C-alpha positions as CSV (number, residue, x, y, z in Angstrom):
1,M,-15.7,12.6,40.6
2,S,-18.0,12.7,43.4
3,T,-17.4,15.7,46.3
4,M,-18.7,16.3,49.8
5,T,-18.3,19.7,51.4
6,I,-16.4,19.1,54.7
7,N,-16.3,21.8,57.3
8,G,-17.3,24.4,54.6
9,R,-14.6,23.2,52.1
10,L,-15.6,21.3,48.8
11,T,-13.5,17.9,48.7
12,P,-13.1,15.3,46.5
13,L,-14.3,11.8,47.6
14,P,-12.2,8.7,47.0
15,A,-12.9,6.6,44.1
16,D,-12.6,3.2,46.6
17,P,-16.5,2.1,46.7
18,E,-15.3,0.2,50.3
19,A,-13.6,3.5,52.0
20,L,-15.1,4.5,55.2
21,L,-16.0,8.0,55.8
22,V,-13.7,8.1,59.2
23,D,-10.6,6.8,57.2
24,V,-11.3,9.7,54.6
25,I,-11.5,12.4,57.3
26,R,-8.5,11.4,59.5
27,D,-6.2,9.6,56.9
28,A,-6.9,11.5,53.8
29,L,-7.9,14.8,55.0
30,N,-5.8,14.7,58.3
31,L,-8.4,15.8,60.2
32,T,-7.7,13.8,63.3
33,G,-10.2,15.1,65.9
34,T,-12.7,12.3,64.7
35,K,-11.3,9.1,66.9
36,L,-11.5,5.6,65.5
37,V,-11.8,3.4,68.5
38,G,-13.6,0.2,67.7
39,G,-15.0,0.6,64.3
40,A,-18.6,-1.1,65.6
41,G,-20.4,2.2,65.8
42,V,-21.2,1.6,69.4
43,C,-19.0,4.2,71.3
44,G,-19.7,7.4,69.5
45,A,-16.0,8.7,69.2
46,C,-16.2,8.7,65.1
47,T,-19.3,11.1,65.2
48,V,-19.5,13.6,62.5
49,L,-22.6,15.6,61.5
50,V,-23.7,14.7,57.9
51,D,-26.1,17.4,56.8
52,G,-26.6,18.7,60.3
53,A,-27.6,15.2,61.8
54,P,-25.0,13.3,64.0
55,V,-23.8,9.7,62.3
56,V,-21.0,7.4,63.4
57,S,-18.4,7.5,60.7
58,C,-16.8,4.3,61.3
59,L,-19.7,2.5,59.6
60,M,-20.6,5.0,56.9
61,P,-19.1,4.6,53.4
62,A,-17.5,7.9,52.1
63,R,-19.6,7.5,49.2
64,A,-22.8,8.1,51.3
65,V,-21.9,11.5,51.8
66,A,-21.5,12.5,48.0
67,D,-23.2,16.2,47.7
68,K,-23.6,16.2,51.4
69,S,-22.2,18.5,54.1
70,V,-19.8,17.1,56.5
71,T,-19.0,18.8,59.9
72,T,-16.3,17.1,62.1
73,V,-15.0,18.4,65.5
74,E,-12.5,20.6,63.8
75,G,-15.8,22.2,62.3
76,I,-17.9,22.9,65.3
77,G,-17.3,26.4,66.9
78,A,-14.4,26.7,63.9
79,G,-14.6,30.6,64.2
80,K,-15.6,31.0,67.8
81,L,-16.0,28.1,70.2
82,H,-19.3,26.6,70.5
83,P,-21.2,27.1,73.7
84,V,-21.0,23.4,74.3
85,Q,-17.1,23.7,73.8
86,N,-16.9,26.2,76.5
87,A,-19.1,24.5,78.8
88,F,-16.9,21.4,78.5
89,M,-14.0,23.2,79.6
90,A,-15.6,24.8,82.4
91,H,-16.8,21.6,83.9
92,D,-13.8,19.6,83.1
93,A,-16.4,17.3,81.0
94,L,-13.5,15.1,80.0
95,Q,-10.5,13.2,81.5
96,C,-8.6,10.9,78.7
97,G,-10.2,12.9,76.2
98,F,-10.9,10.3,73.7
99,C,-14.4,10.4,73.7
100,T,-14.4,14.3,73.8
101,P,-14.8,14.8,70.2
102,G,-17.6,12.6,69.5
103,F,-19.4,14.1,72.7
104,I,-18.8,17.3,71.7
105,V,-20.2,17.0,67.8
106,E,-23.6,15.1,69.3
107,A,-24.0,17.6,72.4
108,A,-23.4,20.6,69.9
109,A,-26.2,19.1,67.6
110,F,-28.5,18.4,70.9
111,H,-27.7,22.0,71.8
112,D,-28.7,23.8,68.6
113,R,-31.8,21.4,68.5
114,W,-32.7,22.4,71.9
115,R,-32.3,26.1,71.7
116,K,-34.4,26.5,68.5
117,A,-37.2,24.4,70.1
118,K,-37.0,25.3,73.8
119,G,-35.0,28.5,74.0
120,T,-32.6,28.6,77.4
121,A,-34.9,25.8,79.2
122,T,-32.8,23.3,80.9
123,P,-33.0,20.1,79.5
124,S,-33.5,17.3,82.1
125,R,-30.7,14.8,82.7
126,E,-33.1,12.2,81.0
127,E,-33.3,14.2,78.1
128,I,-29.7,14.6,77.6
129,G,-29.0,11.0,78.2
130,A,-31.2,10.1,75.6
131,A,-29.5,12.6,73.3
132,L,-25.9,11.1,74.1
133,S,-26.8,7.5,74.5
134,G,-24.7,6.3,71.6
135,H,-21.7,7.5,73.2
136,L,-19.4,5.8,75.9
137,C,-16.8,7.6,78.3
138,R,-14.5,5.0,79.8
139,C,-13.2,7.2,82.3
140,G,-16.5,8.2,83.6
141,A,-16.8,11.8,83.3
142,Y,-20.4,11.5,82.7
143,D,-21.3,14.1,85.8
144,G,-19.3,16.9,84.2
145,I,-20.8,16.1,80.4
146,F,-24.3,16.3,81.6
147,R,-23.4,19.6,83.7
148,A,-21.6,21.0,80.5
149,V,-24.8,20.1,78.1
150,A,-27.4,21.2,80.6
151,E,-25.6,24.6,81.2
152,A,-24.9,25.3,77.5
153,C,-28.5,24.7,76.6
154,A,-29.6,27.2,79.4
155,G,-27.4,29.6,77.8
156,H,-24.8,29.8,80.6
157,F,-22.1,29.8,77.9
158,D,-23.8,31.9,75.2
159,G,-21.1,34.8,75.6
160,K,-17.6,34.8,76.9
161,A,-16.2,31.6,78.2
162,R,-16.1,31.1,81.8
163,R,-12.9,30.3,83.6
164,S,-12.1,26.6,84.0
165,R,-10.9,24.7,87.1
166,C,-8.1,23.3,85.0
167,S,-6.0,25.0,82.6
168,A,-4.7,21.8,81.3
169,T,-8.0,20.6,80.6
170,T,-8.9,24.0,78.9
171,A,-5.7,23.7,76.7
172,W,-6.7,20.2,75.8
173,C,-10.3,21.1,74.9
174,A,-9.1,24.2,72.8
175,M,-6.5,22.1,71.2
176,S,-9.0,19.2,70.3
177,A,-10.7,21.5,68.1
178,S,-7.9,22.1,66.0
179,P,-6.6,20.2,62.9
180,S,-3.0,19.6,64.2
181,R,-4.4,17.5,67.2
182,R,-3.9,13.8,66.6
């Protein structure tokens, strides 16, 4: 039997060779933060990390992650919110929230790579845009998303979270990291 490690827990993979990773994550494991939107790999809502690299789980066969580590939005900042999560809350970097889990996963991976390579330098809008180019926000929350990523990369959210302008958004963001959020 093949296994993967998901959010730090060893988990068996289904025997079905056609099972997609997104279906295993959402249906078998009840980790519903990862969203299935179109199933064509163009919107980024289903993004997860496989061995630290962002991938769209709607196109990936579950068997492809055998013996690999998978991190979903529920695993980002599991013990303590990631600076990107805090920045998204502070900048209201979402509207409907459907694309938010994929943006959070991709932005957290970008943040971690950026900080390792460039410290607290602020990335340009073009650099952030290139990193998030596989993600679509149909509500148009891009300005908040770009500000959140830039400030998180610059170290403005390394300590405590800043107070959000909208408590409803704060609650939703905090809940989106919860496995119970559907």
